[in-house]
Steps between C-alpha positions, in 0.01 A plus 500: 500500500678176400816530288560273195708259698233458760241465228709241322542300817130515577418368153768227516386394852137497402564281203713265696242474781219438247688235315612328821137503633372363164755224484437406863118478447559264204744286702280493804198398295696218342629387844144519644369274215784244550457497881128502530403332176248774421476852368549782747192683607387759252315705761625412848245743652210277383326304774502199260878479545606314816650739760819300543552500116429880471734576787772276371485658157499849638806436722694321224431761238549797733835385641625354174418807295654747747818291535533484116447880477756566770759279334433650158534853634819417678641350181398815310676711761817309459474540121428877550807536726715319253384726217510829681762441770261566790178377650185705432457767768182324634710203593794697647271647765534844348207732432 
């Protein structure tokens, strides 16, 4: 069973990842509009959306969101370490 420190870290990391992903999606949508001059596809799976556009959107959103989540979680880990004096056990390679 997880101890309170582990639970606290999981909550903090989850919130950071969610916020990072949300901000990334907003930024990616804005960049897509400025770059292409049109709205991103609402449903890229639809056959009515050009394959190149659907693939481009999927790649940009997938990579951008994951990079943002990674960076947000790393920033949260640094903050956690500063506050507790050590990294969470899941990041130290301990079980």
